[in-house]
Predicted model as a PDB file, atoms N, CA, C, CB and O in Angstrom, pLDDT in the B-factor column:
MODEL        1                                                                  
ATOM      1  N   UNK A   1     207.927  85.159  72.386  1.00 62.00           N  
ATOM      2  CA  UNK A   1     206.489  85.032  72.433  1.00 62.00           C  
ATOM      3  C   UNK A   1     206.058  83.949  71.436  1.00 62.00           C  
ATOM      4  CB  UNK A   1     205.801  86.391  72.123  1.00 62.00           C  
ATOM      5  O   UNK A   1     206.429  83.991  70.263  1.00 62.00           O  
ATOM      6  N   UNK A   2     205.275  82.984  71.918  1.00 74.00           N  
ATOM      7  CA  UNK A   2     204.785  81.897  71.081  1.00 74.00           C  
ATOM      8  C   UNK A   2     203.531  82.348  70.344  1.00 74.00           C  
ATOM      9  CB  UNK A   2     204.499  80.635  71.927  1.00 74.00           C  
ATOM     10  O   UNK A   2     202.599  82.883  70.943  1.00 74.00           O  
ATOM     11  N   UNK A   3     203.526  82.123  69.049  1.00 86.00           N  
ATOM     12  CA  UNK A   3     202.335  82.433  68.261  1.00 86.00           C  
ATOM     13  C   UNK A   3     201.349  81.279  68.370  1.00 86.00           C  
ATOM     14  CB  UNK A   3     202.702  82.706  66.775  1.00 86.00           C  
ATOM     15  O   UNK A   3     201.748  80.123  68.513  1.00 86.00           O  
ATOM     16  N   UNK A   4     200.088  81.590  68.302  1.00 90.00           N  
ATOM     17  CA  UNK A   4     199.057  80.567  68.349  1.00 90.00           C  
ATOM     18  C   UNK A   4     198.905  79.928  66.982  1.00 90.00           C  
ATOM     19  CB  UNK A   4     197.721  81.156  68.821  1.00 90.00           C  
ATOM     20  O   UNK A   4     199.032  80.588  65.951  1.00 90.00           O  
ATOM     21  N   UNK A   5     198.631  78.636  66.991  1.00 93.00           N  
ATOM     22  CA  UNK A   5     198.368  77.954  65.724  1.00 93.00           C  
ATOM     23  C   UNK A   5     196.985  78.362  65.218  1.00 93.00           C  
ATOM     24  CB  UNK A   5     198.464  76.401  65.890  1.00 93.00           C  
ATOM     25  O   UNK A   5     196.178  78.920  65.961  1.00 93.00           O  
ATOM     26  N   UNK A   6     196.734  78.079  63.970  1.00 96.00           N  
ATOM     27  CA  UNK A   6     195.431  78.419  63.378  1.00 96.00           C  
ATOM     28  C   UNK A   6     194.301  77.725  64.144  1.00 96.00           C  
ATOM     29  CB  UNK A   6     195.389  78.016  61.877  1.00 96.00           C  
ATOM     30  O   UNK A   6     193.253  78.323  64.386  1.00 96.00           O  
ATOM     31  N   UNK A   7     194.518  76.470  64.521  1.00 96.00           N  
ATOM     32  CA  UNK A   7     193.489  75.726  65.236  1.00 96.00           C  
ATOM     33  C   UNK A   7     193.259  76.294  66.632  1.00 96.00           C  
ATOM     34  CB  UNK A   7     193.871  74.255  65.328  1.00 96.00           C  
ATOM     35  O   UNK A   7     192.121  76.337  67.098  1.00 96.00           O  
ATOM     36  N   UNK A   8     194.315  76.728  67.302  1.00 95.00           N  
ATOM     37  CA  UNK A   8     194.162  77.339  68.628  1.00 95.00           C  
ATOM     38  C   UNK A   8     193.359  78.635  68.536  1.00 95.00           C  
ATOM     39  CB  UNK A   8     195.543  77.614  69.261  1.00 95.00           C  
ATOM     40  O   UNK A   8     192.532  78.920  69.402  1.00 95.00           O  
ATOM     41  N   UNK A   9     193.601  79.408  67.498  1.00 95.00           N  
ATOM     42  CA  UNK A   9     192.835  80.646  67.281  1.00 95.00           C  
ATOM     43  C   UNK A   9     191.366  80.304  67.027  1.00 95.00           C  
ATOM     44  CB  UNK A   9     193.420  81.463  66.082  1.00 95.00           C  
ATOM     45  O   UNK A   9     190.471  80.979  67.534  1.00 95.00           O  
ATOM     46  N   UNK A  10     191.124  79.258  66.245  1.00 96.00           N  
ATOM     47  CA  UNK A  10     189.748  78.834  65.982  1.00 96.00           C  
ATOM     48  C   UNK A  10     189.053  78.380  67.266  1.00 96.00           C  
ATOM     49  CB  UNK A  10     189.730  77.702  64.946  1.00 96.00           C  
ATOM     50  O   UNK A  10     187.874  78.670  67.468  1.00 96.00           O  
ATOM     51  N   UNK A  11     189.772  77.673  68.128  1.00 96.00           N  
ATOM     52  CA  UNK A  11     189.209  77.246  69.414  1.00 96.00           C  
ATOM     53  C   UNK A  11     188.819  78.457  70.239  1.00 96.00           C  
ATOM     54  CB  UNK A  11     190.213  76.372  70.193  1.00 96.00           C  
ATOM     55  O   UNK A  11     187.732  78.492  70.815  1.00 96.00           O  
ATOM     56  N   UNK A  12     189.698  79.455  70.301  1.00 94.00           N  
ATOM     57  CA  UNK A  12     189.378  80.680  71.047  1.00 94.00           C  
ATOM     58  C   UNK A  12     188.134  81.362  70.500  1.00 94.00           C  
ATOM     59  CB  UNK A  12     190.557  81.649  71.005  1.00 94.00           C  
ATOM     60  O   UNK A  12     187.279  81.807  71.266  1.00 94.00           O  
ATOM     61  N   UNK A  13     188.029  81.447  69.185  1.00 96.00           N  
ATOM     62  CA  UNK A  13     186.852  82.073  68.572  1.00 96.00           C  
ATOM     63  C   UNK A  13     185.575  81.291  68.891  1.00 96.00           C  
ATOM     64  CB  UNK A  13     187.037  82.176  67.049  1.00 96.00           C  
ATOM     65  O   UNK A  13     184.543  81.881  69.211  1.00 96.00           O  
ATOM     66  N   UNK A  14     185.652  79.972  68.802  1.00 95.00           N  
ATOM     67  CA  UNK A  14     184.480  79.146  69.097  1.00 95.00           C  
ATOM     68  C   UNK A  14     184.040  79.305  70.550  1.00 95.00           C  
ATOM     69  CB  UNK A  14     184.780  77.674  68.800  1.00 95.00           C  
ATOM     70  O   UNK A  14     182.847  79.412  70.836  1.00 95.00           O  
ATOM     71  N   UNK A  15     185.003  79.321  71.457  1.00 94.00           N  
ATOM     72  CA  UNK A  15     184.668  79.466  72.874  1.00 94.00           C  
ATOM     73  C   UNK A  15     184.124  80.862  73.173  1.00 94.00           C  
ATOM     74  CB  UNK A  15     185.899  79.184  73.744  1.00 94.00           C  
ATOM     75  O   UNK A  15     183.177  81.021  73.943  1.00 94.00           O  
ATOM     76  N   UNK A  16     184.726  81.849  72.564  1.00 93.00           N  
ATOM     77  CA  UNK A  16     184.307  83.235  72.798  1.00 93.00           C  
ATOM     78  C   UNK A  16     182.890  83.486  72.273  1.00 93.00           C  
ATOM     79  CB  UNK A  16     185.294  84.209  72.132  1.00 93.00           C  
ATOM     80  O   UNK A  16     182.119  84.219  72.892  1.00 93.00           O  
ATOM     81  N   UNK A  17     182.553  82.889  71.151  1.00 94.00           N  
ATOM     82  CA  UNK A  17     181.254  83.129  70.524  1.00 94.00           C  
ATOM     83  C   UNK A  17     180.157  82.193  70.998  1.00 94.00           C  
ATOM     84  CB  UNK A  17     181.385  83.011  69.050  1.00 94.00           C  
ATOM     85  O   UNK A  17     178.996  82.361  70.625  1.00 94.00           O  
ATOM     86  N   UNK A  18     180.508  81.209  71.818  1.00 92.00           N  
ATOM     87  CA  UNK A  18     179.483  80.277  72.292  1.00 92.00           C  
ATOM     88  C   UNK A  18     178.715  80.901  73.448  1.00 92.00           C  
ATOM     89  CB  UNK A  18     180.116  78.932  72.726  1.00 92.00           C  
ATOM     90  O   UNK A  18     179.261  81.701  74.208  1.00 92.00           O  
ATOM     91  N   UNK A  19     177.474  80.538  73.570  1.00 90.00           N  
ATOM     92  CA  UNK A  19     176.626  81.082  74.620  1.00 90.00           C  
ATOM     93  C   UNK A  19     176.680  80.225  75.886  1.00 90.00           C  
ATOM     94  CB  UNK A  19     175.189  81.196  74.125  1.00 90.00           C  
ATOM     95  O   UNK A  19     176.232  80.656  76.948  1.00 90.00           O  
ATOM     96  N   UNK A  20     177.220  79.030  75.775  1.00 90.00           N  
ATOM     97  CA  UNK A  20     177.270  78.139  76.918  1.00 90.00           C  
ATOM     98  C   UNK A  20     178.562  77.347  76.930  1.00 90.00           C  
ATOM     99  CB  UNK A  20     176.079  77.200  76.914  1.00 90.00           C  
ATOM    100  O   UNK A  20     179.567  77.747  76.342  1.00 90.00           O  
ATOM    101  N   UNK A  21     178.511  76.236  77.599  1.00 92.00           N  
ATOM    102  CA  UNK A  21     179.673  75.353  77.731  1.00 92.00           C  
ATOM    103  C   UNK A  21     179.839  74.536  76.459  1.00 92.00           C  
ATOM    104  CB  UNK A  21     179.525  74.420  78.963  1.00 92.00           C  
ATOM    105  O   UNK A  21     178.862  74.045  75.893  1.00 92.00           O  
ATOM    106  N   UNK A  22     181.069  74.395  76.018  1.00 94.00           N  
ATOM    107  CA  UNK A  22     181.391  73.570  74.855  1.00 94.00           C  
ATOM    108  C   UNK A  22     182.123  72.323  75.333  1.00 94.00           C  
ATOM    109  CB  UNK A  22     182.252  74.360  73.818  1.00 94.00           C  
ATOM    110  O   UNK A  22     183.015  72.416  76.177  1.00 94.00           O  
ATOM    111  N   UNK A  23     181.766  71.181  74.813  1.00 95.00           N  
ATOM    112  CA  UNK A  23     182.482  69.958  75.161  1.00 95.00           C  
ATOM    113  C   UNK A  23     183.651  69.764  74.202  1.00 95.00           C  
ATOM    114  CB  UNK A  23     181.533  68.731  75.125  1.00 95.00           C  
ATOM    115  O   UNK A  23     183.683  70.329  73.108  1.00 95.00           O  
ATOM    116  N   UNK A  24     184.605  68.953  74.639  1.00 94.00           N  
ATOM    117  CA  UNK A  24     185.722  68.623  73.768  1.00 94.00           C  
ATOM    118  C   UNK A  24     185.256  67.908  72.522  1.00 94.00           C  
ATOM    119  CB  UNK A  24     186.732  67.775  74.503  1.00 94.00           C  
ATOM    120  O   UNK A  24     185.809  68.101  71.439  1.00 94.00           O  
ATOM    121  N   UNK A  25     184.235  67.081  72.677  1.00 96.00           N  
ATOM    122  CA  UNK A  25     183.690  66.347  71.529  1.00 96.00           C  
ATOM    123  C   UNK A  25     183.067  67.302  70.516  1.00 96.00           C  
ATOM    124  CB  UNK A  25     182.646  65.318  71.994  1.00 96.00           C  
ATOM    125  O   UNK A  25     183.268  67.147  69.312  1.00 96.00           O  
ATOM    126  N   UNK A  26     182.312  68.289  70.999  1.00 96.00           N  
ATOM    127  CA  UNK A  26     181.686  69.233  70.064  1.00 96.00           C  
ATOM    128  C   UNK A  26     182.752  70.063  69.345  1.00 96.00           C  
ATOM    129  CB  UNK A  26     180.698  70.163  70.809  1.00 96.00           C  
ATOM    130  O   UNK A  26     182.629  70.329  68.150  1.00 96.00           O  
ATOM    131  N   UNK A  27     183.788  70.469  70.065  1.00 96.00           N  
ATOM    132  CA  UNK A  27     184.881  71.220  69.430  1.00 96.00           C  
ATOM    133  C   UNK A  27     185.605  70.356  68.404  1.00 96.00           C  
ATOM    134  CB  UNK A  27     185.879  71.728  70.490  1.00 96.00           C  
ATOM    135  O   UNK A  27     185.962  70.826  67.324  1.00 96.00           O  
ATOM    136  N   UNK A  28     185.819  69.086  68.752  1.00 97.00           N  
ATOM    137  CA  UNK A  28     186.530  68.202  67.830  1.00 97.00           C  
ATOM    138  C   UNK A  28     185.720  67.964  66.554  1.00 97.00           C  
ATOM    139  CB  UNK A  28     186.843  66.865  68.512  1.00 97.00           C  
ATOM    140  O   UNK A  28     186.288  67.866  65.466  1.00 97.00           O  
ATOM    141  N   UNK A  29     184.399  67.872  66.687  1.00 97.00           N  
ATOM    142  CA  UNK A  29     183.556  67.698  65.502  1.00 97.00           C  
ATOM    143  C   UNK A  29     183.561  68.949  64.624  1.00 97.00           C  
ATOM    144  CB  UNK A  29     182.122  67.356  65.917  1.00 97.00           C  
ATOM    145  O   UNK A  29     183.612  68.854  63.397  1.00 97.00           O  
ATOM    146  N   UNK A  30     183.507  70.114  65.255  1.00 96.00           N  
ATOM    147  CA  UNK A  30     183.520  71.365  64.497  1.00 96.00           C  
ATOM    148  C   UNK A  30     184.838  71.582  63.757  1.00 96.00           C  
ATOM    149  CB  UNK A  30     183.258  72.536  65.426  1.00 96.00           C  
ATOM    150  O   UNK A  30     184.856  72.096  62.639  1.00 96.00           O  
ATOM    151  N   UNK A  31     185.939  71.183  64.393  1.00 97.00           N  
ATOM    152  CA  UNK A  31     187.260  71.412  63.809  1.00 97.00           C  
ATOM    153  C   UNK A  31     187.795  70.200  63.055  1.00 97.00           C  
ATOM    154  CB  UNK A  31     188.234  71.798  64.889  1.00 97.00           C  
ATOM    155  O   UNK A  31     188.879  70.244  62.474  1.00 97.00           O  
ATOM    156  N   UNK A  32     187.017  69.112  63.073  1.00 97.00           N  
ATOM    157  CA  UNK A  32     187.379  67.887  62.357  1.00 97.00           C  
ATOM    158  C   UNK A  32     188.725  67.318  62.791  1.00 97.00           C  
ATOM    159  CB  UNK A  32     187.404  68.153  60.875  1.00 97.00           C  
ATOM    160  O   UNK A  32     189.564  66.964  61.962  1.00 97.00           O  
ATOM    161  N   UNK A  33     188.914  67.236  64.116  1.00 98.00           N  
ATOM    162  CA  UNK A  33     190.093  66.615  64.712  1.00 98.00           C  
ATOM    163  C   UNK A  33     189.613  65.702  65.839  1.00 98.00           C  
ATOM    164  CB  UNK A  33     191.112  67.696  65.243  1.00 98.00           C  
ATOM    165  O   UNK A  33     188.420  65.657  66.140  1.00 98.00           O  
ATOM    166  N   UNK A  34     190.537  64.979  66.455  1.00 97.00           N  
ATOM    167  CA  UNK A  34     190.160  64.086  67.554  1.00 97.00           C  
ATOM    168  C   UNK A  34     190.046  64.869  68.870  1.00 97.00           C  
ATOM    169  CB  UNK A  34     191.192  62.940  67.698  1.00 97.00           C  
ATOM    170  O   UNK A  34     190.549  65.985  68.997  1.00 97.00           O  
ATOM    171  N   UNK A  35     189.379  64.255  69.827  1.00 96.00           N  
ATOM    172  CA  UNK A  35     189.261  64.898  71.147  1.00 96.00           C  
ATOM    173  C   UNK A  35     190.626  65.008  71.812  1.00 96.00           C  
ATOM    174  CB  UNK A  35     188.291  64.108  72.055  1.00 96.00           C  
ATOM    175  O   UNK A  35     190.860  65.942  72.579  1.00 96.00           O  
ATOM    176  N   UNK A  36     191.522  64.083  71.539  1.00 96.00           N  
ATOM    177  CA  UNK A  36     192.891  64.139  72.082  1.00 96.00           C  
ATOM    178  C   UNK A  36     193.606  65.389  71.557  1.00 96.00           C  
ATOM    179  CB  UNK A  36     193.695  62.850  71.700  1.00 96.00           C  
ATOM    180  O   UNK A  36     194.314  66.061  72.307  1.00 96.00           O  
ATOM    181  N   UNK A  37     193.420  65.695  70.282  1.00 97.00           N  
ATOM    182  CA  UNK A  37     194.022  66.890  69.694  1.00 97.00           C  
ATOM    183  C   UNK A  37     193.479  68.135  70.374  1.00 97.00           C  
ATOM    184  CB  UNK A  37     193.756  66.947  68.177  1.00 97.00           C  
ATOM    185  O   UNK A  37     194.233  69.069  70.652  1.00 97.00           O  
ATOM    186  N   UNK A  38     192.182  68.159  70.646  1.00 96.00           N  
ATOM    187  CA  UNK A  38     191.579  69.302  71.338  1.00 96.00           C  
ATOM    188  C   UNK A  38     192.182  69.452  72.726  1.00 96.00           C  
ATOM    189  CB  UNK A  38     190.046  69.139  71.434  1.00 96.00           C  
ATOM    190  O   UNK A  38     192.527  70.559  73.137  1.00 96.00           O  
ATOM    191  N   UNK A  39     192.310  68.342  73.453  1.00 94.00           N  
ATOM    192  CA  UNK A  39     192.902  68.404  74.798  1.00 94.00           C  
ATOM    193  C   UNK A  39     194.332  68.932  74.756  1.00 94.00           C  
ATOM    194  CB  UNK A  39     192.881  67.018  75.455  1.00 94.00           C  
ATOM    195  O   UNK A  39     194.716  69.760  75.582  1.00 94.00           O  
ATOM    196  N   UNK A  40     195.121  68.453  73.791  1.00 96.00           N  
ATOM    197  CA  UNK A  40     196.501  68.927  73.654  1.00 96.00           C  
ATOM    198  C   UNK A  40     196.543  70.417  73.303  1.00 96.00           C  
ATOM    199  CB  UNK A  40     197.240  68.111  72.581  1.00 96.00           C  
ATOM    200  O   UNK A  40     197.348  71.168  73.853  1.00 96.00           O  
ATOM    201  N   UNK A  41     195.677  70.832  72.390  1.00 96.00           N  
ATOM    202  CA  UNK A  41     195.628  72.241  72.000  1.00 96.00           C  
ATOM    203  C   UNK A  41     195.199  73.121  73.177  1.00 96.00           C  
ATOM    204  CB  UNK A  41     194.665  72.434  70.817  1.00 96.00           C  
ATOM    205  O   UNK A  41     195.738  74.212  73.367  1.00 96.00           O  
ATOM    206  N   UNK A  42     194.232  72.647  73.963  1.00 95.00           N  
ATOM    207  CA  UNK A  42     193.750  73.416  75.112  1.00 95.00           C  
ATOM    208  C   UNK A  42     194.861  73.581  76.151  1.00 95.00           C  
ATOM    209  CB  UNK A  42     192.521  72.730  75.747  1.00 95.00           C  
ATOM    210  O   UNK A  42     195.005  74.647  76.750  1.00 95.00           O  
ATOM    211  N   UNK A  43     195.629  72.539  76.357  1.00 95.00           N  
ATOM    212  CA  UNK A  43     196.737  72.592  77.316  1.00 95.00           C  
ATOM    213  C   UNK A  43     197.776  73.625  76.861  1.00 95.00           C  
ATOM    214  CB  UNK A  43     197.397  71.189  77.472  1.00 95.00           C  
ATOM    215  O   UNK A  43     198.238  74.447  77.653  1.00 95.00           O  
ATOM    216  N   UNK A  44     198.126  73.570  75.597  1.00 94.00           N  
ATOM    217  CA  UNK A  44     199.085  74.516  75.032  1.00 94.00           C  
ATOM    218  C   UNK A  44     198.536  75.941  75.053  1.00 94.00           C  
ATOM    219  CB  UNK A  44     199.447  74.115  73.601  1.00 94.00           C  
ATOM    220  O   UNK A  44     199.251  76.892  75.372  1.00 94.00           O  
ATOM    221  N   UNK A  45     197.275  76.070  74.713  1.00 94.00           N  
ATOM    222  CA  UNK A  45     196.604  77.365  74.681  1.00 94.00           C  
ATOM    223  C   UNK A  45     196.563  77.995  76.071  1.00 94.00           C  
ATOM    224  CB  UNK A  45     195.185  77.216  74.126  1.00 94.00           C  
ATOM    225  O   UNK A  45     196.837  79.185  76.231  1.00 94.00           O  
ATOM    226  N   UNK A  46     196.221  77.194  77.066  1.00 94.00           N  
ATOM    227  CA  UNK A  46     196.174  77.701  78.438  1.00 94.00           C  
ATOM    228  C   UNK A  46     197.553  78.158  78.909  1.00 94.00           C  
ATOM    229  CB  UNK A  46     195.629  76.627  79.382  1.00 94.00           C  
ATOM    230  O   UNK A  46     197.670  79.172  79.596  1.00 94.00           O  
ATOM    231  N   UNK A  47     198.594  77.413  78.542  1.00 93.00           N  
ATOM    232  CA  UNK A  47     199.950  77.798  78.921  1.00 93.00           C  
ATOM    233  C   UNK A  47     200.325  79.144  78.304  1.00 93.00           C  
ATOM    234  CB  UNK A  47     200.953  76.718  78.489  1.00 93.00           C  
ATOM    235  O   UNK A  47     200.979  79.968  78.942  1.00 93.00           O  
ATOM    236  N   UNK A  48     199.907  79.356  77.064  1.00 93.00           N  
ATOM    237  CA  UNK A  48     200.232  80.601  76.367  1.00 93.00           C  
ATOM    238  C   UNK A  48     199.440  81.787  76.921  1.00 93.00           C  
ATOM    239  CB  UNK A  48     199.961  80.449  74.873  1.00 93.00           C  
ATOM    240  O   UNK A  48     200.015  82.842  77.193  1.00 93.00           O  
ATOM    241  N   UNK A  49     198.134  81.622  77.087  1.00 92.00           N  
ATOM    242  CA  UNK A  49     197.312  82.763  77.504  1.00 92.00           C  
ATOM    243  C   UNK A  49     197.428  83.074  78.992  1.00 92.00           C  
ATOM    244  CB  UNK A  49     195.868  82.502  77.163  1.00 92.00           C  
ATOM    245  O   UNK A  49     197.068  84.167  79.428  1.00 92.00           O  
ATOM    246  N   UNK A  50     197.930  82.115  79.776  1.00 93.00           N  
ATOM    247  CA  UNK A  50     198.092  82.378  81.211  1.00 93.00           C  
ATOM    248  C   UNK A  50     199.110  83.491  81.467  1.00 93.00           C  
ATOM    249  CB  UNK A  50     198.524  81.099  81.939  1.00 93.00           C  
ATOM    250  O   UNK A  50     199.063  84.157  82.501  1.00 93.00           O  
ATOM    251  N   UNK A  51     200.022  83.684  80.527  1.00 92.00           N  
ATOM    252  CA  UNK A  51     201.016  84.760  80.648  1.00 92.00           C  
ATOM    253  C   UNK A  51     200.359  86.133  80.586  1.00 92.00           C  
ATOM    254  CB  UNK A  51     202.072  84.638  79.542  1.00 92.00           C  
ATOM    255  O   UNK A  51     200.953  87.131  80.995  1.00 92.00           O  
ATOM    256  N   UNK A  52     199.127  86.181  80.070  1.00 91.00           N  
ATOM    257  CA  UNK A  52     198.395  87.434  79.934  1.00 91.00           C  
ATOM    258  C   UNK A  52     197.229  87.526  80.906  1.00 91.00           C  
ATOM    259  CB  UNK A  52     197.893  87.588  78.519  1.00 91.00           C  
ATOM    260  O   UNK A  52     196.372  88.400  80.778  1.00 91.00           O  
ATOM    261  N   UNK A  53     197.201  86.620  81.881  1.00 94.00           N  
ATOM    262  CA  UNK A  53     196.177  86.664  82.908  1.00 94.00           C  
ATOM    263  C   UNK A  53     194.855  86.041  82.506  1.00 94.00           C  
ATOM    264  CB  UNK A  53     195.949  88.056  83.303  1.00 94.00           C  
ATOM    265  O   UNK A  53     193.844  86.244  83.180  1.00 94.00           O  
ATOM    266  N   UNK A  54     194.847  85.288  81.419  1.00 92.00           N  
ATOM    267  CA  UNK A  54     193.611  84.638  80.958  1.00 92.00           C  
ATOM    268  C   UNK A  54     193.696  83.144  81.244  1.00 92.00           C  
ATOM    269  CB  UNK A  54     193.373  84.894  79.433  1.00 92.00           C  
ATOM    270  O   UNK A  54     194.780  82.594  81.436  1.00 92.00           O  
ATOM    271  N   UNK A  55     192.531  82.499  81.270  1.00 92.00           N  
ATOM    272  CA  UNK A  55     192.494  81.061  81.529  1.00 92.00           C  
ATOM    273  C   UNK A  55     191.222  80.475  80.907  1.00 92.00           C  
ATOM    274  CB  UNK A  55     192.550  80.768  83.066  1.00 92.00           C  
ATOM    275  O   UNK A  55     190.155  81.087  80.944  1.00 92.00           O  
ATOM    276  N   UNK A  56     191.360  79.289  80.343  1.00 92.00           N  
ATOM    277  CA  UNK A  56     190.200  78.543  79.876  1.00 92.00           C  
ATOM    278  C   UNK A  56     189.881  77.546  80.986  1.00 92.00           C  
ATOM    279  CB  UNK A  56     190.467  77.822  78.476  1.00 92.00           C  
ATOM    280  O   UNK A  56     190.703  76.698  81.332  1.00 92.00           O  
ATOM    281  N   UNK A  57     188.686  77.662  81.531  1.00 91.00           N  
ATOM    282  CA  UNK A  57     188.300  76.832  82.662  1.00 91.00           C  
ATOM    283  C   UNK A  57     187.545  75.611  82.168  1.00 91.00           C  
ATOM    284  CB  UNK A  57     187.445  77.629  83.662  1.00 91.00           C  
ATOM    285  O   UNK A  57     186.599  75.719  81.387  1.00 91.00           O  
ATOM    286  N   UNK A  58     187.975  74.459  82.633  1.00 90.00           N  
ATOM    287  CA  UNK A  58     187.360  73.201  82.252  1.00 90.00           C  
ATOM    288  C   UNK A  58     186.592  72.626  83.447  1.00 90.00           C  
ATOM    289  CB  UNK A  58     188.429  72.198  81.747  1.00 90.00           C  
ATOM    290  O   UNK A  58     187.093  72.603  84.571  1.00 90.00           O  
ATOM    291  N   UNK A  59     185.382  72.169  83.182  1.00 88.00           N  
ATOM    292  CA  UNK A  59     184.553  71.539  84.204  1.00 88.00           C  
ATOM    293  C   UNK A  59     184.380  70.082  83.825  1.00 88.00           C  
ATOM    294  CB  UNK A  59     183.169  72.255  84.348  1.00 88.00           C  
ATOM    295  O   UNK A  59     183.770  69.773  82.802  1.00 88.00           O  
ATOM    296  N   UNK A  60     184.907  69.190  84.634  1.00 87.00           N  
ATOM    297  CA  UNK A  60     184.867  67.762  84.333  1.00 87.00           C  
ATOM    298  C   UNK A  60     183.419  67.292  84.143  1.00 87.00           C  
ATOM    299  CB  UNK A  60     185.552  66.955  85.459  1.00 87.00           C  
ATOM    300  O   UNK A  60     182.559  67.525  84.992  1.00 87.00           O  
ATOM    301  N   UNK A  61     183.179  66.639  83.033  1.00 85.00           N  
ATOM    302  CA  UNK A  61     181.868  66.108  82.726  1.00 85.00           C  
ATOM    303  C   UNK A  61     180.909  67.119  82.105  1.00 85.00           C  
ATOM    304  CB  UNK A  61     181.269  65.561  83.956  1.00 85.00           C  
ATOM    305  O   UNK A  61     179.803  66.760  81.701  1.00 85.00           O  
ATOM    306  N   UNK A  62     181.330  68.387  82.029  1.00 89.00           N  
ATOM    307  CA  UNK A  62     180.455  69.426  81.465  1.00 89.00           C  
ATOM    308  C   UNK A  62     181.063  70.080  80.228  1.00 89.00           C  
ATOM    309  CB  UNK A  62     180.165  70.493  82.516  1.00 89.00           C  
ATOM    310  O   UNK A  62     180.363  70.267  79.232  1.00 89.00           O  
ATOM    311  N   UNK A  63     182.325  70.425  80.265  1.00 88.00           N  
ATOM    312  CA  UNK A  63     182.978  71.053  79.132  1.00 88.00           C  
ATOM    313  C   UNK A  63     183.834  72.230  79.553  1.00 88.00           C  
ATOM    314  CB  UNK A  63     181.955  71.500  78.126  1.00 88.00           C  
ATOM    315  O   UNK A  63     184.232  72.341  80.713  1.00 88.00           O  
ATOM    316  N   UNK A  64     184.112  73.099  78.611  1.00 87.00           N  
ATOM    317  CA  UNK A  64     184.962  74.275  78.875  1.00 87.00           C  
ATOM    318  C   UNK A  64     184.184  75.540  78.615  1.00 87.00           C  
ATOM    319  CB  UNK A  64     186.238  74.251  78.006  1.00 87.00           C  
ATOM    320  O   UNK A  64     184.717  76.637  78.779  1.00 87.00           O  
TER     321      UNK A  64                                                      
ENDMDL                                                                          
END                                                                             
């Protein structure tokens, strides 16, 4: 079982506590990383949580 990184856990918390759609840019500003890092983390995160029947849904041009 792969453990989540601290940043991946923070992404999950931010998404869970948000009332609407979050963009990669807004997440990157909150976590002080690049949007590329957010995309890589989201890809890894989705691979990990999909084993438990969960998924982070991304809408092109709108956010996650």
